[in-house]
Structure formats: C-alpha cells, structure tokens
N, C-alpha and C positions, 0 to 999 in steps of 0.2 A: 436493339430497336427501342426508341424512347416513346413511341406512340404519342407524340406531342408534348412531352414533359417540358422541353425547353421553351416552347411557346406558352404553355400554361404558366410557367414561372414569371413571365412578363406581366401577367395580369393579377398576380397574387398580391394581397395587401397584408401587412403584419401590423401589430399594435405595440407601440412603444409607451409603456406605462410611465416612463420617466419624463416624457415630453408632453406637458400639459397643453401646449399651443398647437402641436402638430403630431398627435399620437398615431394617426393612420399613415402607414408608409409602405412603399414597395420594398422589395429586397434591396439591401444596401449595394451601392455601385461604386466603382472606381473607374474614372475616365469614361463614363457613360455606359459601362458594361457591369453586369452583376459580378461581385467580387469573386476572384478566382478560387478562393478556398471553398466558397459556397457551391460553385459549379462543380468543383472536384468532389465534394461530399455527395452531391446528387449523382454524379457519375458512378461513384462506388456503390451507392444504393441500387442503381440500375443494374450494374454489372454483376454484383455478388449476392446470391440468394441468402447467404449467411454472413453477416457483417457485425463485428464488434467495434464500437467507436468510443474509446476513452477520450476525454476532452477537458479543456479548461472551462470555467464558467463564463457566461456572458458572450458566447459566440454563436448563439441562435440555433443550437442543435435541436432544442425542443420544438422550435418553429419549423425546422426542416423536416422533423418527423411528421409534424402535422400536415405540412404541405405535401409531402410524398404520399401520405395516407389518403388525403383528399383526391389527389391525382389517380392513385392506384385504384380507388373505389369506383371511379367513373370509367375506367378503361376496359372493363369486362363485366358481364352480368353475374350477379349472385356471389360476389366476393365477400368474405368475412374478414374484417381487419380488427384485431384486438390491440388496444393501447393499454399496456399494463404499467402501473406505477405502484409505489409502496402502499398508498392509501387510496380508497375509492374516490375521495373528494379531489385528490391530485389528478387521478385519471379523468374524472369528469371535467376538471379545469382544462385539460388538453382537448377533450372531445366536445362537450356541450353542457351548458347549464339548463338547457330546455328552451322551448319557444318563447317563454315569457321574457327571457333575457338572451336573445340570439347572438349578441356580440360578446358574451362572457367567455364561453369556451373557445379555444383557439381554432379548432377545425370549423366550428359553427361560424366563427368570425370570418374565416377565409371564405366560406360558402356565401355568406351574406354580403360580402364586399366585392365579389367577382362581378364582371359585367353581366347583365341580365341574360344574354344569350349563352353564357358559359356556366352560370350557376345552376344548381339542380333544383327544379321546380318543386319537388316533393319536400325538400328541406326548407326552401324559402317560404313555402306556404305555411309552414309550421306543422303540418301533418307528420312529417318525418323527423321532427326535431324534438327529442325527449332528453331528459337529464341523463347524461352518460351514454346516449345512443343516437346515431344518425342513420336514417333509412333512406337510401337513394331510390330514384325512380326506376333504375335498372335492376333493382333487387339486391344490390350490395348494401352492406351494413358496416358501420364502424362503432365499436363498443369500447367504453372505458371500464377497465376492471382493476381491482386491487391485486396485490401480490398473492402468490400461492399456486401450487400445482392444481388444486381442485378447480380453480377459476378457468383453466385452459384445457383440462383433460377431456371434458365432455364435448369439446368443439373440434371442428376440422377447419382451422383458419387458413386463409390465403396468405396472411401476413400477421406476424406478431411483432409489435414494436414495444420494447421494454425501456422505459425512461428512468434514469438514475438507478439502473439495475444493481450497481455495487452497494447500494444502501438498502436493498431488499433482502431481509433475512432468509426468505424462502426462494431466492433466485435460482439456486441449483435445482431444487425439486421442480420448479416451474419449467426450467429449461429441459430437463429430462422428460417431463410430461409432454412437451411440445415437439420433441424430436421426431416422432412418427409422421406428424404433419409436414415438417420441413423436408424429411426424406421423401415424402410422397409428392413433392412439387411445391410446397409452401415456401414462404420466406420468413427469415428471422432477423431482427435488427435490435442490438443491445447498445444503449448509449448511457454514458455515466461519467461524472467526474471521479477522481481516484478515491478508492477506499480498499483496504486490505480485505481479502476474502475470495469468494468464488469467481467474480469477474476478473480479478487480478490474475488468478490461476488460469483462467480461460485465455486471457490475452497474451500470456507469456511475456517475452521481452525481445525487442528488436536486436539486442546484442547477442541473444542466444538463438534466434530464429533466422530464417532466410528472408531477405527483403524482396517483396514481390509487387512493386508498384504496378498498377494495372493501366496506367496511362503512359503514353510515350513521353520520354524526357523526364526531367526531375519534377518531383512534387513541389507545390508552393512552399515557400519558407514557413516553418512552423508546423508542417505536416509530415508524418512518417507513416509508412505502410509495411506490413510484413504478414506472412502466413505462418501460423503455428504448426507444430508437429501434428496437431489434430485436424488440420485442414481448414481452420477458421481464419478468414482474412480480417486483419485489424487495420483500422485507419485512425491514427492518433492526431488530434488537432489541438495545438497549443495556441494560446491567445495571440501570439506573435504572427499567426497566419493571417490575422486581420490587420491590414496596413494601418488602420486607425487606432490599433492597440499595440502595435509594434514600436518600441521606443527607438528603434533604428530608422523608422520611417516617419509616420505621422503621429505616433502614439506617446510621445514623452509626457505631455500634459495629462493624458488619460491615465497613464501609469502612476503618476504622482498622486492623483486624486483617488484612484482605485486602492492604492496601498494604505491610504489614511484610515480605512475602516478596519484594519487588522492590527491589533496590539502586537508590537514586535516587528511590524513591517514585513518585508519580503522574507525574513528569516523565520517568521512565525509559522507554527504548524498549520494554522488555518489557511494562510496564503499558499504555502507549499502544497497542501492537499488540494485546495479548490482551484488554484490557478497554475501551478507548476506541474501538475499531474504527478505528484510524488506519492507513489503507491504505499510506501512504507511508513508514512507519517500517521501516527495515531494522535488522539487528543492529548492536551496537556503541554506544559512547557518542557523544552529540552532539558535533559539532565546535564548534558555537556554542550551548551549552546555553541561554543567556539569550534566544535567539530563540524558544524555546518559550513565552515570555510574550507573548501576543497584544497586550498593551498596551505593549510595549517602545517606548522613545523612538526606536529605530532605524527603526521603521516610521512613515512620515509621509505626509501627503497629497501628491498630485502637485503639482509646481511649475508656475507659470504659464509660458506660452510666452515672455513677455517676460523673465522672470527667467532662464530657461534660456539664451536667446539672448544676452542682454546681460551677464549676471553670471557665467557659467560658461565655462570652457574645456572643450570636448567631445571625447570619444574613444569609439571603438567596440571591441568584442571579439566574435569570431565563432567558433562551433563548428559544423562542418558535419555533417549527418546525412542519411541516406536513409531507412532503416527507423526510426531514432531521430530525434527532433526536431533540426532546425537551430535554433540559438539565436544571436541578435544582440542584444547588450546595449549600451546607450549610458550612459556615466557622464560626469559633469561635476565639475569642481573649482572652488571659489570662491577668492577671493584669500587667504583664511585657511587654505587647504589642506583644507577639508572636502570630502568626496566625496558625490555624489548619483547613484543609479541612476534615470534619468529616462525611459527608453523601451526597449521590447523587442519583438522578433519571435521567436516560438517556435512552430514547427510542423513536423510530419513529413509526408512524402509529396509535398512540392512538388519540382518539377524545379529545377535550378540557375538556370534563367532566371526561374522564378516567385519563387524565393528572392531573386535579384538585384533583381527588380522591387519586392519587399516591402522590401528594405533601402533602395532609393532612395526609397520612399514615406515614409520617416521624415522628419518635418517639420524635423529638425535635421541632415539628411544633409550639406547643403552647408557646415555649420559644423564638421564633424568634422576634427580635426587629422590623424588616421590611424585605421586599423582593424587591430588585431592579431588573428591567426587561428591556428587549429590548424596546427602545422607539417606535419602529415601530408598536407595538401591540396596540398603542393608535389611530391609523388610523382607521376610520370607513369603514371597507371593508366587513363586514359579513352581508348578507341578512338574516333577521329573520322574524318571524311572526309579530313582533312588530316594524318592521322597520330596518334600517341599523345600526349596532352596531360595536364596536371595539372588538378585542380579549380581551382586558383588561376588558371591560364591561361584557363580557360573563363569565370571571373568577370571577368577582365581584359577579355575580349572584350565583356562586357556593361557595361564602364565602371567596374567596381568593383575597386580595387587594394588588396590586403591586404599587410600586413607579417607575417612569420612570428613567432609567439609562441614561448615556450620550453616544450618538452615537460616534463611533470612539475611544472608551476608551481602545482598546486593546494595542495600542502602548504606551500610557502614563503609563498604568498599568505594562507593561513589564519593563519599565524604573524604576518604583517603586520597583518591585521585585528585579531587578538587583542592584538598588542603596540602598534600605532600608533593604531588607530582605535577599538577597542572594549576598550581596557584597563580603562576604567570604563564599563560598558554604560549606566549612567544618565547619562553625559556623553559621548555618542557623537560621533565626528568623521566617520562614514560613515553614510549614510542610504539606505534602500531605500524609494522612493516607491510609492504605490499604482498607478503606471503600469507597474510590473514585478511582477505577481502571481506569475508562474512562478518568477522569481528568488527572491522571498521564500519560496515553498514549498520550492524546492530547498535554499536555504541553511539553512532551519529544519530540514530533514530530513537534512542531511549527517551521516554517521556515520563514526567511525574504524573501520577494519577490525579484526575479531576473529580470534583463532586458530581453526583448524578444530575443535579439541577442547579440553576442559578440561585434559587431560593435557599438551598442548603449552603451554597458557597458564600452567600451574603451573611450567614450567621455562624459559620464555623471556619476555623483555620484550614488551610490546604492540607490534604492528607500527605503524610510523610511516607509515601509508597511509590514504587516504580511500577508502571503498567506491566503486567505479567503476560506479555505477548511478544513473540519474535525476539527473545532475549537469551537464547540457549548458549551461544558463545560467550556472552557477558556473564551468565551464571557460572559457567565453567571457570572463567577468569576470576570471578568473585570468590569462589571456594578457595582458589589458589592464593590470591592476594591477601585474603582475610587471614590466612594461616601464618603470614610473615610478620615479624616485628615491625612497628610503625616507622615511618621515615622522619617524624619530627624529633628534634633534639630538645628535650625539656631541661629544666634546671636540675642540677645535682643536689639531692637532699642529703644533708648530713644526718646519719643515723648513729645514735649512741652505741658504742661497742658493748657487747654482752647482753643487749636487750633481745626480746623475742623478735622484734622487727628486724634487727641486724641479722639474726640467725636465718629468718625467712628470706631476707634479701640475698644472703650468701647462697642459700639453697637454690633459689631461682636462677641466680647467675651461673651456678655450676650445672644446673639442668640444661640451660640454654647452650652453655659451652660444650657440653658432652652430646647434645642432640645432633643427629645427622641432618636435621632440618635447618639448623641455624647458619645463616651466612651474613646476617647483618643488614637486611633490607631496611 
C-alpha cells in the first residue's frame, strides 16, 4: 500500500544546482511519465523494510531519500526519521539549514515548494524548521545526524536512511546499533556509491547470490536486484538506468562531457568507483593499467592437466592470513621462459591445518619445486602445548615446508612484470589463466599509493608504494617471482681470468647451476 506516494511524487520539486535559468524542477520524465528507474527505486523503498542501494553518482538517489522521508513523515503520527551522513553538515544539507534559509536543505526545499494544501503548516511557518531538524504538525520528526552508533542507539526510529554509507568509517557500528529498531518494525535504507568495506560486504554480489526482483518482469536497463544470504535486499542502479545518461539511448553527449572530469577517462579509478560501481577500486593509478581491458591477451583459459605437469616447471607462493584471506598461488614456466598462473587457493577463516590440507589438495602439489612464503610467518608468535612456535613450524608439522620470501617484494616484482613480461601487453610473456580468478581480480585492481592530500602531492614525488589492501594473491606471487633470476638479457661482461671478480662469478654460476631452484626464468 503506497498511502498516496505516487500522487505525492507528482507535486514534488527538486533543485538542479547546475541549471541557473531553471533550477526548480519536478522529477525527470520520459514520454510524459516519471522515469522508470525512479519509479522502480520508490517501489523497492515501499516494498522492502531493509534495502541496500549501491549506485552510480548523479542519478538522484539523495533526492529520492529526501522525497521518501518527507512522504513517510506525513503518513503517520509521531514518526522519527533519521538521515545519517558522514558529517553533520552533510546530514543538515539533506534535511534543513533552518528557517532563515528554508530552500537550502533538500527536505526543507521539498516542503516549501509543495502546493499550499499539501505542505506541512508547522514547517512552512518556520516554527518546525530548525537546522538539521524538521518537526511536522502530526508530531513526526526528521533529524539529520552524523555517522556513529551513539547517534542512533538512544532513539527508536521509524526509518533510518544512511546516505553514502560506504564512506562512513563507523557504518557497521551504527548498523548494529539500529538493528533492534528495524527488527521491531522500523525501516532501514542504505545508499552509496562504491567503496570497499562494510557496505560492500553487506551487499554481497549478484553473481554469488539469488536474484529476487520484486516487480513482475525484468528490471529497467542498468538496474539489478538480489537478496543476500543475510536476507538483505539489494537494488543496484547504474547510470545507464537513466535514458539521458545511457550512451545506447540519449546519453552519448552526456557521457562524453561527464568523462572529461576524470584524468584517465573511463579507465581511471575515480570513474570506475564513482560511476561504474566498481567495489574493488581503491585510490591511485593502476599498477597494471592494461589489465583493465577484459579482453587482454594476458588472461587465458586454464591449461590442461597434462600440459601443466609435462611442460611446465612449477612453483608456489604463499601469503598467510587469519582475518584476511590466505593465498596460495601456483605458477609454472615453460622452456621459453613464459609464465603461467595455473592454480590458486584463496580463503579466509580457515585454521592453519585446514589451509595446509587445501594446499596439499592442489593436483600439482607433488610437482612443486618449492614454495616461497611471507617471511613474517617465521616469527615465533604461536603459543602451543610444546612451547611458542612460528606459523612456518606449524605448517612443517603438517608436512608443508616453506622457504622465506623477501619482504617488500611487491614493487620490484611489479617492475619485473612491466619490464620483462608485459613490456608489450599485446605480446605477453606471463599469463593469468582462468584457474586463478582472485589473482586476476587483485592484479587488475592494484593501485599505486597516493599522497594523503593535494598539498603534499603538489610538493613531493608520488610514493613508490603499492596500496596494501586486497593484495594477498599478488603478495604470494611476488614472493615467488622475486626468487627467480630476471628475464632481461644484459650484455656479457668480460672478466679477466684469475681475478677475484672472475672467481666470484664462477662461484655464483656454480651455485645457481647446482641449486634445485634454478630453471632459468
């Protein structure tokens, strides 16, 4: 039951700050009717008491939150609606700036531009219009509050709408604090553009969850819906849901102009995060920009078992995690020196015994020449019945023996990939097969670290560091690749016979020749 929502929408005005000549507008229409993706969004808000809505920027979700809240406040007495944003000033901008500037806050703007017979008299008179708070004549209230659990714990709200929740550091604590109110009959709405963290975990992924569209027929183009294992309904809205932003309909010119503001265009991390709803994108430039091309020749189908066993020398890399995933990556080298990522284990929450069993289950485990691992696992940190041991010792007791990799190998190995194996990305010498999807995802999303502020960036060179997040499979790979001789062929230096340099060179050559690690990568 909509209690007049669809009629209410016909009278709502929004404000377009980019249109100086005609800033006050009704909801955007197509062929005389409110755009279908907007109606679908309101349908979901009506139908689902708990809704997560990941979205692209510039598709009016903040306005839709404001409109729904204004309608919800007037449809029953003594309702409390909380609008939560990262900062208090952002929340006030959604609710109200006070009676001295009634058109500044979005919900206050909506109330003051409704027809006189529909607007709330207490708010329009100014008595119920305060900074961050609107008090309706029926006793309902809308409050704008900053992030945090303490802001919601002492209230029993009828609706909590959290704007840009993925960028609120305290989002999870606030959500947990509001759960009793939601379970007691309240409503919760979380809306945000993409950012790794709690909201990403909450939403899950449509490829892993069941699709549960709540309207008959297909959703509009650019929208997807699914229900997570935790029972949360998710409605995702891409900018292409708006026909005036969809390049296949009316949006070609809009897209050309919109992309101009992003250095690097549609491949930039900013565009992919803000507009393409790419959850895994972090700040900074891509380490391997060419991997953003899904059709790159670096990505190949998995190799057959016989080819892997008979034609490749095999090695492993391991990065241990407890809360973070443990990653075990198997790479092989053919006689020409080409590399192939052929198998992986990638999982969090397993005990070391379960992880050891998973590594042993690799069909190529017996063919591995060695496994290079995170050097930190040689620190004795584990209390056991037989004294304090290291993680590496515990794995040794399970029959898996690691060799320590080099700490900080990620940057040198990225240079080796770029210089030795992917100097010409269209003629690669290292391949990620479809057997290693997590490694492919991580290496595609690796980013160079940025300075914390534009001021620092203006006075210092870019940091030569990779962002240390969601890089477990890549670290495992780096320990391994770093242990191999380089692929570059340098000039042969003539060393005078009988000199100390000649003796040292002969010793190094013999050491490599006799080592069970050397295969000439």
